[in-house]
C-alpha positions in Angstrom: 199.6 79.5 319.9 202.1 82.5 320.2 204.1 81.0 317.4 201.0 80.6 315.1 200.1 84.2 315.8 203.6 85.3 314.9 203.5 83.3 311.7 200.2 84.8 310.7 201.5 88.3 311.4 204.6 87.6 309.3 202.6 86.3 306.4 200.2 89.3 306.5 203.0 91.7 306.5 204.8 89.9 303.7 201.5 89.9 301.8 201.0 93.6 302.2 204.6 94.5 301.2 204.4 92.4 298.1 200.8 93.7 297.4 201.8 97.3 297.4 205.0 96.7 295.5 202.9 95.0 292.8 200.6 98.1 292.7 203.6 100.4 292.4 205.2 98.4 289.6 202.0 98.2 287.6 201.6 102.0 288.1 205.2 102.7 287.0 204.8 100.4 283.9 201.6 102.1 283.0 202.9 105.6 283.4 206.1 104.8 281.4 203.9 103.7 278.5 201.5 106.4 278.7 204.3 109.0 278.7 205.6 107.3 275.5 208.6 105.6 277.0 209.4 102.6 274.7 208.9 99.1 276.2 210.4 96.7 273.7 208.6 98.5 271.0 205.3 96.8 272.0 202.1 98.4 271.0 200.6 100.9 273.5 197.3 99.2 273.6 198.8 95.8 274.5 200.8 97.2 277.4 197.9 99.3 278.7 195.5 96.3 278.5 198.1 94.0 280.3 198.6 96.6 283.1 194.9 97.2 283.5 194.3 93.4 283.5 197.0 92.9 286.3 195.6 95.8 288.3 192.1 94.3 288.2 193.5 91.0 289.4 195.6 92.6 292.2 193.4 95.3 293.8 190.8 93.0 295.4 193.5 91.2 297.2 193.3 93.7 300.1 190.1 92.0 301.2 192.0 88.9 302.0 193.1 90.8 305.1 189.4 91.1 306.2 189.3 90.2 309.9 185.7 88.8 309.5 187.1 85.9 307.3 187.9 84.1 310.5 184.1 84.1 311.4 182.5 83.0 308.1 179.9 81.0 309.7 178.6 84.1 311.4 178.4 86.2 308.2 175.4 86.5 305.9 175.3 83.9 303.1 176.3 86.4 300.3 179.2 87.5 302.4 180.4 84.0 302.9 180.1 83.3 299.2 181.9 86.5 298.2 184.7 85.9 300.6 185.1 82.3 299.6 185.1 83.3 295.9 187.9 85.7 296.7 190.1 82.8 297.9 189.9 81.2 294.5 190.1 84.6 292.7 193.2 85.8 294.6 194.9 82.5 294.3 194.6 82.6 290.5 195.3 86.2 290.3 198.6 86.1 292.2 199.8 83.1 290.2 199.3 85.3 287.0 200.3 88.8 288.4 203.7 87.8 290.0 205.4 86.0 287.1 204.0 88.4 284.6 205.3 91.5 286.5 208.7 89.8 286.8 208.8 89.0 283.2 207.8 92.6 282.2 210.6 94.0 284.5 213.2 91.7 283.0 212.4 93.2 279.6 214.0 96.4 280.7 217.4 94.7 281.3 220.2 95.1 278.7 220.0 92.8 275.8 223.6 91.6 276.2 224.8 89.1 278.9 226.1 91.2 281.9 226.9 90.5 285.6 224.0 92.7 286.5 221.5 90.7 284.3 222.8 87.4 286.0 222.4 88.9 289.4 218.9 90.0 288.8 217.8 86.8 287.4 219.4 84.9 290.2 217.4 86.9 292.7 214.3 86.4 290.7 214.8 82.6 290.6 215.5 82.4 294.4 212.5 84.6 295.2 210.2 82.7 292.9 210.6 79.7 295.2 208.8 81.5 298.0 206.8 84.3 296.5 203.5 82.4 296.4 203.6 81.6 300.1 201.6 84.6 301.4 198.7 84.0 298.9 199.0 80.3 299.7 198.4 80.9 303.4 195.8 83.7 303.0 193.8 82.3 300.1 194.7 78.8 298.8 194.8 77.2 302.3 191.4 78.8 303.2 189.6 76.8 300.6 187.4 74.2 302.3 185.7 72.2 299.5 187.5 69.0 298.6 186.7 69.5 294.9 187.8 73.1 295.2 191.2 72.0 296.8 191.8 69.3 294.1 190.8 71.7 291.3 192.9 74.6 292.5 196.0 72.3 293.0 195.7 71.2 289.5 195.3 74.8 288.2 198.2 76.1 290.5 200.5 73.5 289.1 199.3 74.3 285.4 199.8 78.1 285.9 203.3 77.7 287.5 204.4 75.6 284.6 202.8 77.8 281.9 203.9 81.2 282.9 207.6 81.9 282.5 209.5 84.2 284.8 211.2 85.9 281.9 211.4 85.7 278.1 214.7 87.6 278.2 217.8 85.8 276.8 220.6 88.0 278.1 221.7 85.7 280.9 224.3 83.0 281.7 223.4 79.6 280.0 222.9 77.9 283.3 220.6 80.5 284.5 218.8 80.5 281.3 218.3 76.7 281.5 216.9 77.1 285.1 214.6 79.9 283.8 213.5 78.1 280.6 213.0 74.6 282.2 210.2 74.0 284.7 212.4 72.9 287.6 211.9 76.2 289.5 208.2 75.9 289.1 208.3 72.4 290.4 210.3 73.4 293.5 208.1 76.4 294.1 204.9 74.1 293.8 206.4 71.7 296.4 207.2 74.5 298.9 203.8 76.1 298.5 201.7 73.0 298.7 203.8 71.6 301.6 202.7 74.7 303.7 199.1 74.5 302.4 198.7 70.8 303.1 200.0 71.3 306.6 197.3 73.9 307.2 194.8 71.5 305.8 196.0 69.0 308.5 197.8 66.6 306.1 201.2 65.3 307.2 204.0 65.5 304.6 205.2 62.4 302.9 208.0 60.4 304.5 211.1 59.6 302.6 212.3 56.9 305.1 211.9 53.2 304.4 209.1 51.2 305.9 210.6 48.4 308.0 207.5 46.2 307.7 207.9 45.7 303.9 209.0 42.2 302.9 212.7 42.2 301.7 211.9 39.8 298.8 209.2 42.1 297.4 211.5 45.2 297.8 214.3 43.3 295.9 211.9 42.5 293.2 210.6 46.0 292.9 214.1 47.3 292.7 215.0 44.9 289.8 211.7 45.6 288.1 212.2 49.4 288.4 215.7 49.2 286.8 214.6 47.0 284.0 211.6 49.3 283.2 213.8 52.4 283.2 216.3 50.8 280.9 213.8 49.4 278.4 211.8 52.6 278.4 214.9 54.7 277.6 217.1 52.5 275.5 214.7 49.9 273.9 214.5 50.1 270.2 212.5 47.0 269.3 210.1 47.3 266.3 209.1 43.6 266.3 209.0 40.7 268.8 212.3 39.4 267.3 214.1 42.6 268.4 212.4 42.8 271.8 215.8 42.7 273.7 217.5 45.2 271.3 218.9 48.2 273.1 220.5 51.4 271.9 222.6 53.3 274.5 223.3 56.3 272.1 222.9 59.7 273.9 221.5 62.2 271.4 221.3 65.2 273.7 222.9 66.4 276.8 220.8 69.6 277.0 220.6 71.0 280.6 217.1 72.1 279.9 216.1 68.5 278.9 217.7 67.1 282.1 215.9 69.7 284.3 212.5 69.2 282.6 212.9 65.4 283.2 213.7 66.1 286.9 210.8 68.5 287.1 208.4 65.7 286.0 209.6 63.5 288.7 209.3 66.2 291.3 206.1 68.1 290.4 203.9 65.4 288.9 204.6 62.9 291.7 204.2 65.6 294.4 200.9 66.6 292.8 199.5 63.2 291.9 201.1 60.8 294.5 200.8 63.2 297.4 198.4 66.1 297.1 195.7 64.6 295.1 196.2 61.1 296.5 196.0 62.2 300.0 193.0 64.5 299.5 191.2 61.6 297.9 192.3 59.2 300.7 190.9 61.7 303.3 187.7 62.0 301.4 187.2 58.3 301.1 188.1 57.5 304.7 186.2 54.6 306.1 185.1 53.4 302.6 185.6 49.7 301.7 187.8 50.4 298.6 189.4 53.6 300.0 192.9 53.0 298.6 191.8 51.6 295.3 189.5 54.4 294.5 192.0 57.0 295.5 194.7 55.5 293.5 192.5 55.2 290.4 191.2 58.8 290.7 194.8 60.3 291.2 196.1 58.1 288.4 193.3 59.1 286.1 194.1 62.9 286.6 197.8 62.0 286.1 196.7 60.5 282.7 194.5 63.4 281.7 197.3 65.8 282.5 199.2 64.6 279.5 196.3 65.5 277.1 197.7 69.1 276.5 200.7 67.3 274.8 198.3 67.3 271.7 199.7 70.7 271.0 203.1 69.3 270.2 202.5 65.6 269.2 200.0 63.4 267.3 196.6 62.2 268.8 197.7 58.6 268.7 201.0 59.4 270.5 199.1 61.4 273.2 196.5 58.7 273.8 199.2 56.0 274.1 201.1 58.3 276.5 197.9 58.9 278.6 197.1 55.2 278.9 200.7 54.4 279.8 200.7 57.3 282.4 197.5 55.8 283.9 198.9 52.4 284.5 202.2 53.7 285.6 200.6 56.1 288.0 198.8 53.3 289.7 202.1 51.3 290.0 203.8 54.4 291.4 201.1 54.9 294.1 201.2 51.2 295.0 204.9 51.2 295.4 204.7 54.4 297.5 201.9 53.1 299.8 203.7 49.7 300.3 207.2 51.1 300.9 206.3 54.5 302.4 209.4 55.7 300.6 208.1 58.7 298.6 211.5 59.2 296.9 211.0 55.9 295.0 208.2 57.0 292.6 209.9 60.4 292.3 213.3 58.8 291.3 211.6 56.1 289.3 209.7 58.8 287.3 212.6 61.3 286.9 214.9 58.6 285.7 212.5 57.3 283.1 211.9 60.9 281.8 215.5 62.1 281.9 216.9 59.1 280.1 214.1 59.0 277.5 214.7 62.7 276.8 218.4 62.5 276.3 218.3 59.4 274.3 215.6 60.7 271.9 216.8 64.3 272.1 213.2 65.5 272.6 210.3 65.6 275.0 207.7 64.4 272.6 206.7 61.0 271.3 206.7 59.9 267.7 203.6 58.4 266.0 203.2 54.9 267.6 203.2 51.7 265.4 201.0 48.8 265.9 203.9 47.1 267.7 204.1 50.0 270.1 200.3 49.5 271.0 200.9 45.8 271.6 203.9 46.6 273.9 201.6 49.2 275.7 199.0 46.6 276.4 201.5 44.1 277.8 203.2 46.8 279.9 200.0 48.2 281.3 198.9 44.7 282.3 202.2 44.1 284.1 202.1 47.5 285.9 198.4 46.9 287.0 199.2 43.3 288.0 202.1 44.4 290.2 200.0 47.2 291.8 197.1 44.8 292.5 199.6 42.4 294.2 201.0 45.1 296.4 197.5 46.2 297.4 196.2 42.7 298.2 196.5 40.2 300.9 199.1 40.7 303.6 200.6 43.6 301.5 197.4 45.5 302.0 197.7 45.2 305.7 201.2 46.6 305.4 199.8 49.7 303.6 197.4 50.2 306.4 200.2 50.0 309.0 202.1 52.5 306.9 199.3 55.1 306.9 197.1 54.7 310.0 196.2 58.4 309.9 194.4 57.9 306.6 192.1 55.1 307.7 
């Protein structure tokens, strides 16, 4: 109990220090522009609007420290609604304010690459891993609704990926790759949601191997995983006659591509195969088709998460990608539940993306041919068939033995 009180006191102090620093930085940026000091030659109105917007998002954060929040059930209905709304509002607000302020501050750095620039960005990247923890504990973790938790988890992941820490280019190439890729956002999301899920009473996934899994099935899954990774990355068949044709040419060794592939394996698996899957499993506890419905639901969200790729690739390519992701997501979930080895879907996913990115030299898909659609149908049937096998018969009992806390 004493440790919990000390933890809460530390988080509140951390939040207050960060909160008043945000107010101070916004005030300084606002005054600099009002006094006519140039800020990357940006229009005065744009800077003022941005600062005012950030201020509006930040100021109500002080109400998160309201001592009456611990007694919501004793409050009036309108007070409960307002305080609960503030949990959502402040979670979103801080996810926008913090990276935006860091990006604005980086714009004042010298344009050329310097040791000072690299030091500043290094500190920013390190702090970005933990800067959301206070708002996670004081706001995100206080959300009680299952739908709210799932929705906010998705939005948190999206905002972390979409808001860069800096648009400045005066840094070392490795630091730039870390900044421009989504790997830091992925690690930050894992750290944040690990703490939040623990507060929600959910145990973190195990990376150890389940000893009750059949060795023959494990060997089959290893071989199948390797074959899938190889053909996904190096397969170049355009007809059935070329089905075994492979091309091992590496078209790009970009560090950013490598890190983005790693990010997908980390963030997308942590979000869909841990956060969302576990929330659904808890919600469907004692239901007849608990595991099946939870897997389908989390995989559907995983599939729909690829729809924004419409901005950079064709509609047909995006639909094909979404269908592939849905069937692959079901397979990933089934493998994890059967083996209890969370590293397996993460490594499987990351390997597929990294190799696909470096062999194609890009992160987007080309317009699919009719042969691509036939391959998709067959691949999806195989994925779903293996998943159904892992979740049926004696294998289903193994899954239940692996996760008794979810039953």
